[in-house]
N, C-alpha and C positions, 0 to 999 in steps of 0.2 A: 633467408626470405625467398631467395630464388629457388632453392630446393623445395620449400613448402609450396611454392606456386605450382610446381609440376606435380607434387604429391596430391595436392587438393583437387587438381583437375581430374585425377584418376580415381577418386573415391566415390563409392556408391552409398555406403553407410558410415557415418561418423560415430564410432563406439567410444563412449566415455563412461568409465566406471569408478569414480572416486567414492570414498566412504563418506556418505552424508553425515555431518554437514561440513566437510573439509574442502570442498571445491572453492576456488576463487571466483572470479567473474565468469570465466568460460568463454573467452574471446575466440578460442580455436573453433568451437562449435558454431559461432557466428560466421567465421570465415568459411567454414565448410558449407553452411547453408547458402552463402553467396555464390558458391561454386556448384550448386546443384546437389550436394550430398544431403542425405536425409539423416537427421540426428536420432541416435539411440542412446539414451543417457539416463543416469540416476537423476531423480528430481532434486537437483542442487545447483547452486550458482544461478546463472541466467536461465537454465532450462526449467527450473522450478517455476519461474515466472512466465516463460515463453511457451511452454508445452500446451498444446491443445490437440484434440483428435484431428487426424488427417494431415498433420505437419511433421510427424515423426512418432517416436515411441518412447514411453517412459518405463524404466525398470523400477518396479515397485510403485508405491503410492505416497512416497515421502515419509515413511515411517522412521522413527528414531529407535535405535537399539543400544543397550548398554553392553551386550555381549557381541564383540566384533566378529568372532568366529561364526556365531549364529547369523549375524547380519550378512556375512559373505555367503553363507549357505543359502539363505533365503533369496538373495538377489541374484546369485548365479543360476538358481533354478528358474527364477523369473526370466532371466536373460535367455537361457536355452529354450524356454517355452515360447518366447516371442519369436526367436529365430526359426524354430521348427514349424510353428503353426501360422505365423503371419508374414514375417519378413521374407524368408526364402521362397515360399510359394508365390508371394506377390511379385518378387523379382523375376521368377522364371515363368510367370504366366504370360506367354508370348503367342499371340494368335495372328492369323492373317499374314502380314508382311514380316513377322518375327520381332516386332517392337513390343516392349513391355508397357502397353498403354496405361494400365492402372498405376504402374510404378512412375511413369512420366507425369501422370496427373498428381501423384504424391509429391514429386519434386517441384512441380509448378506451384502447388498449394503452399509448400514450405517456403519457397522463395518469395511468393506474393505476400504471405503473412508476416514473415520474419525479417526480411531484408530492409524494409522501410523503417522498422522500429529499432532493431538491434544492430546498430552500426555506430562507428566512431563519430561520424559527422553529427548524427542526432544526439549522441551523448555529450559531445563538446558544446553544442549549441544549447542543450538543456542546462549544463553546468553554468554556462555564461548567463543565461536568462534567469535562472533560479538561484544561483549562488554568487558568482563573481560580480555581476552588475549590481544586484542589491547590496552587496558588501561594500563596493566602492561608493555607492550612493550614501550608505549609512556613514561611512568614514567622512565624506565631505560635509554631511549635516552636523556631525559631532565636532569636527575639527574647525569648521568655519568660524569666522569672527572671533578669533582668539579663544577657541574652545568654548564658546558660549553654549553651543548645543550640548556638549558633554556635561557642562555644569548644570544645565537645566534638567538633563536626563538623570544625573545623579541625585538632584533634589527631588525629582519625581519618585525615584526608587525609595529614597528615605521616607517620603510622605506615605507611600504605599505600604511599606513595612510597618510603619507606626500605626496605621489604621486598618490593616488587613483583618485583624481579629474582630473588628466591628461588623464585618459582613455576616449577615444571617439570612438564610433561606427560610422565610417565614411560612410560605404556603405554596404548594404545587397542585395543580388540578388539570385534568384533561376532559375532553368532551366525548370520550369513547364509551360505547355500551359495553356489556360484558364480553361480547365477541365482536371482532372487527373483520370485515371481509378483505381479501386481497384486492389491492387497488384503492382502498379507502385511504383518506388522510387522517392522521391522528394529530389533533391540535392540542398543544400544551401551553399553559400560562403559569408563570412563577412570580410570586411576590418576594422581592429581595430588599433587605435593608442594607444600605451601603455606608451608613455613618457619614464620615467626612469625605468619602470618596464620591466620584461622579460616575455615571454610566459609561463615559468614555474611557475610564481607567480599567475597566474589566471586560472580559469576554465571557458571556454566559452561554453555556453549551447544553444542548439536548443530546445526551449520550445514550445510545440505544443499540440493541443487538439481541441475538438468541440467548435464551436462558438454559443453562445446563441442569443436570439433576441435583446440583447443590444450590440452585437459585442464583448462580453467578452469571453475569453477562459475558458471553464468549464472542471474541472477534467484533467488539463493539465499534460503532462509528459515531463521530461527533458532528453535530450540525449547530452552527451559531444561531442563537436566538436574537431577536431584534428588541431594542428598547421601545416598549409600547408607549408608556406614559408615566409621569410621576404620580405617586399615590399618597404623598404627604408624609412629613416626619422623617425624611431621609429614606423613604421606601419607594421602590420603583417596580413597575410591572414589565416583565419580559415575556415575549410569546414566540412560539415556533411551531412548525408542523413537519411531519415526515410521512412519506407514502409507505403503506404496508405492502411490501413487494412479494413476500412469501408467507406461506402458512407456518404454523407452529407456535411454540411459546416464546414470547418476546418480553423484554423488560426495558425500562429506561430509568435514567437518573439525571439530575441536573448538576452540573459542575461549573465552577467559576475559576477563571485564570486571569492573570494580569494581562493588560493590553496596552501597548504603546508602539508607535511606528518604528522605534529604534531598538526594540527587543529583538534579539537574534531568533528567538522562538518563544512560544508562550510558557515554556517550562524553565526558562533560564533562571528565574528567581526562586525556584523550588517552593512556590506558593500555589496552593490549590484548595478549593472548598467544595465539598460534596453535599448534596441534599441528604 
């Protein structure tokens, strides 16, 4: 640790060249950024998430290769190209008093953007807030009063499995014209039969995203729909809306997942229903 402290203080560029996707988290690059070094790395580990223009450089564009020799060839050429055309000229661009002003601006931009987000304090706090604290709260709910919560949760799971096949997505409609402008809201309403289940037992989601050449949604996102009103006969109306943020071909679908405050995640029970 002491040796690393001195080494990192003298680094200008932190070069990291793992074979994607074999990088671990990449904490060394985080330490380098905290010491003013600018990262130059393959888009893997933390750098795949953290990299943006003006905070460092990316080797390649995150491509995946089956041929490792070809991968090494492509990425080595990309590395040398960056060094020759961008990094070295920027480092030696020293005017006036001899300081590399543009390089220093790059260092400051890197530290400003990366250090507050990619650090152990933030990571441990996020683990505590999103994983450890909810887990201990779930334990107390299930174990309290001589395991009454656990028995009730088990009974709910049994009831849900027995009646899951009764769920039917009867009708889905939206209010969109043939073309939607960027910035408009797309409103969707779904009529869903739940049988013996209640709206509180399920999470109805509006799943949307770009459509590829095969008609499949790519990189989709899910937005929870709200229970609007009962429609009679075990049927309920759910509604939701999503802003159209970019142009292009988009698609959507309705999906239903189990919902209960003691589920570790919506996919725990391996139950899902698609429109």
